[in-house]
C-alpha positions in Angstrom: 41.1 9.0 -54.2 43.2 7.2 -51.5 44.9 7.9 -48.2 48.5 8.9 -48.1 49.1 6.5 -45.3 49.0 2.7 -45.7 45.9 0.9 -44.1 48.2 -0.2 -41.3 49.5 3.3 -40.6 46.0 4.8 -40.9 44.8 2.3 -38.2 47.8 3.2 -36.0 46.9 6.9 -36.4 43.3 6.2 -35.3 44.7 4.4 -32.2 47.0 7.3 -31.5 44.1 9.8 -31.8 42.1 7.7 -29.3 45.0 7.9 -26.8 45.4 11.7 -27.3 41.7 12.3 -26.7 41.7 10.4 -23.3 39.8 10.6 -21.0 37.3 11.5 -23.7 36.2 8.7 -26.1 34.6 9.0 -29.5 31.5 6.9 -30.2 32.3 4.2 -32.8 29.6 5.3 -35.2 29.3 5.4 -39.0 28.4 9.1 -38.7 31.7 10.0 -37.0 33.7 8.1 -39.6 31.9 9.7 -42.5 32.2 13.2 -41.0 35.9 12.9 -40.3 36.6 11.4 -43.7 34.6 14.2 -45.4 36.5 16.8 -43.4 39.8 15.2 -44.4 38.8 15.2 -48.0 37.9 18.9 -47.9 40.9 20.1 -45.9 43.8 17.7 -46.3 43.8 16.7 -50.0 47.0 16.6 -52.0 47.7 15.8 -55.7 44.6 17.5 -57.0 42.4 15.9 -54.4 43.4 12.3 -55.2 45.5 11.7 -52.1 44.2 12.5 -48.6 46.7 13.0 -45.7 45.1 11.2 -42.7 47.9 11.9 -40.3 47.2 11.9 -36.5 47.3 15.7 -36.4 44.9 16.1 -39.3 42.5 13.6 -37.8 42.6 15.5 -34.5 42.0 18.8 -36.3 39.0 17.2 -38.0 37.5 16.0 -34.7 38.1 19.4 -33.1 36.5 21.3 -35.9 33.5 18.9 -36.1 33.1 19.0 -32.3 33.0 22.8 -32.3 30.2 22.5 -34.9 28.4 20.1 -32.6 28.5 17.2 -35.1 30.6 14.6 -33.3 29.1 11.8 -31.3 31.0 11.0 -28.0 30.9 7.9 -25.9 32.6 9.9 -23.2 32.6 13.6 -23.9 35.7 15.7 -23.3 35.9 17.7 -20.1 35.6 21.4 -20.6 38.2 23.3 -18.6 36.8 26.0 -16.4 37.3 29.5 -17.8 40.3 31.3 -16.3 39.4 34.3 -14.3 41.1 37.4 -15.6 42.9 39.5 -13.0 41.2 42.7 -12.0 43.7 45.5 -12.9 41.4 48.4 -12.1 41.3 48.9 -8.4 38.8 51.8 -8.2 35.2 51.4 -7.4 34.4 52.5 -11.0 36.8 49.9 -12.4 35.1 47.1 -10.4 31.8 48.1 -12.0 33.3 48.0 -15.5 34.8 44.6 -14.9 31.7 43.3 -13.3 29.7 44.4 -16.3 32.1 42.5 -18.6 31.7 39.4 -16.5 27.9 39.7 -16.7 28.2 40.2 -20.5 30.4 37.1 -20.9 28.1 34.9 -18.8 25.1 36.2 -20.8 26.8 35.1 -24.0 27.7 31.7 -22.5 24.0 31.4 -21.5 22.8 32.3 -25.0 25.3 29.8 -26.5 24.1 27.0 -24.2 20.5 27.8 -25.0 21.3 27.7 -28.7 23.0 24.3 -28.3 20.0 22.9 -26.4 17.7 24.3 -29.1 19.7 22.6 -31.9 19.8 19.3 -29.9 16.0 19.6 -29.6 15.7 20.1 -33.3 17.6 16.9 -33.9 21.4 17.3 -34.2 21.8 13.6 -34.8 19.3 13.7 -37.7 21.1 16.8 -39.1 24.5 15.1 -38.8 23.1 12.1 -40.7 21.7 14.4 -43.4 25.1 16.2 -43.7 26.9 12.8 -43.9 24.4 11.7 -46.7 25.1 14.9 -48.7 28.9 14.4 -48.3 28.5 10.8 -49.4 26.7 11.9 -52.6 29.6 14.2 -53.4 32.2 11.5 -52.5 30.6 8.6 -54.3 29.2 10.2 -57.4 30.2 8.5 -60.6 29.3 9.0 -64.3 29.9 7.2 -67.6 33.5 8.3 -68.0 36.4 9.1 -65.6 36.8 12.6 -66.9 33.1 13.3 -66.7 33.0 11.9 -63.2 35.8 14.2 -62.1 34.1 17.3 -63.6 30.7 16.4 -62.0 32.3 15.6 -58.6 34.1 19.0 -58.7 30.8 20.7 -59.5 29.0 18.8 -56.7 31.8 19.7 -54.2 31.6 23.4 -55.2 27.9 23.4 -54.6 28.3 21.5 -51.3 30.9 24.0 -50.1 28.8 27.0 -51.2 25.8 25.7 -49.3 28.0 25.0 -46.2 29.5 28.5 -46.4 25.9 30.0 -46.6 25.1 28.1 -43.4 21.9 26.7 -44.8 20.0 23.9 -43.0 21.4 20.4 -43.5 18.2 19.4 -45.3 18.7 22.2 -47.7 22.3 21.2 -48.3 21.2 17.7 -49.1 18.4 18.9 -51.4 20.9 21.3 -53.1 23.4 18.6 -53.7 20.7 16.2 -55.1 19.4 18.9 -57.3 22.8 19.6 -58.7 23.4 15.9 -59.2 20.1 15.6 -61.1 21.3 18.2 -63.7 24.1 15.8 -64.8 21.7 13.1 -66.1 20.7 14.9 -69.3 24.2 15.3 -70.8 27.8 16.5 -70.3 27.8 19.5 -68.0 30.8 21.1 -69.7 29.3 21.4 -73.1 27.0 24.2 -74.1 23.5 23.0 -75.3 23.2 24.0 -78.9 20.1 22.0 -79.8 16.8 23.6 -80.9 13.9 23.8 -78.5 
């Protein structure tokens, strides 16, 4: 697996991403690098997963998706634009009540989302991000006794990783699931049926 871009072009793309994010600035952490790389591997792979397109736009997509998930570490966080107030088209007294109820509902949802984010931070978002990065690293760095077996086992690990992510399980459970799947590979080739007697 390698990047589509040369090392020089990849570094230029990283620099360009930094400029496009201004005034926000990403923290220069191993966690950010691993998360972005894992996202690119999952969403921007070509040639049967062997070539990864690390273009500026793909890196920005990765950062946006990971930031929405609350996984990115910022040195200077991006400014959140204030929500645009929608015009009040209904002029009657009843209409004002309806629109007012909508605004209250939106602010209640915003409040709940803010509370959820604070709760997740209290539970240790940083630790969860490290756990997710560790699980992604197991999938990415897995190797076996032969190239073909490594490819099959990596594909099985990635399938398990993706299944756990889609099920929205806790990062510790994702890591445990990936490790459990990896431990099944040690006893023999996973693609052959076991015909031995017990």
